[in-house]
N, C-alpha and C positions, 0 to 999 in steps of 0.2 A: 199499644206502644207507639204505633204510627201517629195517633192523634197527639200524644204528649210531645213527640219529637217536633211535629209541625207547629204546635202551640209554642213550644220553647223557642223555635226559630223565629216566630213572629215577635216574641218579646225581645229576643236578641237584636233583631233588626231595629226595633224602637230604641233600645238602650244605646245605640250608636248615634241617635239623633241629638239627644241632649239639650241643647240650648233653647230657651224661649225665643219666639220671634221678636224682632226689633220693633220699636215704636208703638203706635196705637194698638196694633194687632197683639203684640206681646202683653200689653196691659189688659186687653179683653180676655186673652187666654188665661192669664193669672186670676182675673175676676171669676171666670168660669170654674177654675180649679177651687177657688175659695167657696163658691156656691155649692159645688159638688161635695166638699168636705164639711160644710156648715149650712146645709140647706134650710134648716128650720130656724137658724139664728142670723144668717147674713141679712143685712138690712134691706137688700134688694129682693131676695127670694122669700124672706119670711112672710110677707103679706100674701104670697101665692099658695101657702100650704097650711093645713091645720094639724098635721102630724108632728111628732117629735122624732122624725127620721131624717137621715142624710142619704144622699145618693151613694156615698161611700160605704154605707152599711152593707149594700149588696155588691157594689163594684169596688172591691178591696184593693188596698195598696200592696206592693210587693216588698215585704220585709221592712227595711229602714227607709225605703223610698216613700216620700210623702205624697206621691202622685196617685190619687185614687184611680182604680181601674187598670192598674198595671200588674196585679197579681195573676199568676198563671192558672187561673180558674175559669170556669165556664162564664163568669161574669165580667171577664176582661173587656175594657174599652178598646184595647189595641186591635186595630183592624176593622172596628165597627163602622167607621165612616166610609170605608171603601165599598160598602154594600148598598149605599143610598145614592139616588132614589131607589126604593124597593117596593115590591108588592106586599100588601098586608091583607091577610084573610079577614082580620077583624074589620077593617075599613072597606074591604072588597075594592080596593083602589091602590094607586101608587102613592106612597107617602115619602116625605122628606125626613131627614134626620131630626129636624126640629119637631115634626109631627110625632115622631117616636118619643122624643124627650117629653113633649107635652102630655102624651099618654101616661108616662111615668108620674109626672107631676099631678095629674088629675086623679088617676086611679090608685097609684101606689102611695103617693104622698098626701092623699085626701085633699087635693087642690081646690082652690076657690075660683080660679079662672085660668084661661089659656095663657101660656107663656110664648106662643108663637109670635115671632117678630118683635118681642120685647127685649130689653137689655138682658134679662135673665136667660131667655131662650137662645139668643145669639151668643152670649158668653159661654153657656154650657156646650152649645154646638161647636164653638171655636176650640174649647178645651179638648173635647172628645176627638175632633178632627186632627188636632195637633198631635195626639198620641199615635196617629197612623201615618205620620210624616214619612215619606219615602216608599210607602207600600202601594202596590198596583191597585187600581180601581176595578172592581168586578161587581156591577150592580146585580141585585138578587131578584129573580122573578118568582121566587118561592116564598120567601119570608124576610122580614126586616132584620136579618142576621147574616153573619159571614157564612160561607159554605161549610166551613169546619164546624161552626156552632150549630148550624141547621142539622147536620148529621148527628152531632153529640146529643142535642136536645131531643131529636126524633127517637133515637134508640133508647135513651133513658126514660122518656115519657111512656113509651110502649111498655117497658119493663114495669114501671110503677103503676100504670093503668091496670095491668093484669093483677097486681097485688091488691090494689084498692078495691077492685070489683069483688074480692073475696072477704072484704072487711066485715068484722063482727064487733059486738060490744067488748069482747076480750081484747081486740086490737086497740080499742080506745083506752082501756084500763092499762094495757102494756105501755101505750104511748105516754100516759100520765106518769107512770112510774119512771119511765126512761127520761121524761122531761125533768123530773125532780133530780135524777141522778146526773144527767148530762148537760142540762141547759139552765136550770134555775139559779145556779151560782152567779151567772152573768145577767140573765134576763129577768130574774125575780120569780118567786113562787107564784105571784099573781100575773106574770107575763108583762108587767109594766116597765121593764127595763131597769138598769142600774147604771148610773154614771154615763159613760159613753156607749154603753150597750143598749140597743134600741128596744122599744116595746114590741111585743109580738102579737098582742091583741089589745082590744079596748079602743077608746075614742081617739087615741093619739097614734095608733098604728095604721097599717095599710088598709085599704077598703076591701069590701067583699069582691070587688071586680079587679083588684090588683093582681099582677102576675103571680106574686107569692101566695095569693089566696087560692090559686088553682092547684089542687093537690099534686098532680104530676110535676108541675113546674117547681113548686116549693121543694118537693122531695129531691128533684134533680139538683137544685142549688144546694140544699142542706147536705146531701151526701158528698158533694164536691168541696164544701167549705167548712163544715162544722163537725165536732166542736172545733173552735178556733185553734189553728196550729196543731191539731191532734185528731185529724179525721180518721175514724176507725169504725164507724157504724156499718152494720150489715144492711142489705137492701130492706129486709123486713123491719129492722129497728128504725131505719130512716122513715119508712112508710108509716109506722105506728106513731112516731113523734110528730110527723107532719099532720097526721090525722087529728091528733089531740090538739095541736096548736091551732089548726084551721077550723076546728069545731067550736072555738071560743067566739064570743061576741066581737064585732068590729063594725065600723061605719058602713052603711049601705052606699051604693053608688048608682044613682038614677034608678032606684027601685030594685037593684040587684042585691040579693041577700046571701048571707053565709050558706044557708041551706041549698041555694041554687047550684053551688059548685058540687055539692054532693049528689043532687038530682041528676046532674050531667053524667054521673058515673053509675046511675041506677041505685043510689044509696039513700036511705031515709035517716037524716041526721038525728032525729029524736030517738029512734030505735038504737042507733049506734051509741048515743050518749047514755041512754037509760036501759 
């Protein structure tokens, strides 16, 4: 309950900010917003990605609010910029918000090249930063996330890691059946997406090293967001659906493969699938 109250407060603080900045900065913020909402089709960002994904697929809007990343979920952008520069375990170094955005473009969006210090990187950084207008800065020495989200991610990941380590072929079959029931109407029987709903596997989805390819990460996000506007899955159902989705083919990233995410949890992908 305490987490939800704090997160609601954060969103409320932002909702009072309202107006776009004036002049050139406002133009760049609006450009960043468009890139976040149309990452694979915006003329500036399209050359940087090979997926058919948008940042807004994970960083959702709040109701009728067109601003991606304002939904009261674990993927909110509100407060994100207040944590940077931050320590990153992946990089084993201090990273900027643009570095974090770049990682999403490269690994999650199957990117072609870095967006750091490009018009794309600066615009997206400006948009995300604008969403934290008026909030106090508190740089993170633990992870590139706000303190609230670090706590939420940590607890949820531990819960799901314990479930995944018990995974069997039956969980895979359960996940397949649940996917057909809960996900296929939007994302397609073949996981390739429908209309504005993104592909969940295949050549146009996120890479094997993307955040959503990590089983505990994906389960954490799915349980907090899906099915859209009707979250009701149990922990085990969430784990099984995640298992099925992330067992499917997707682009490698610098040699990192789908099965490597399973090996990290002591799992044999082929035994689980067959």
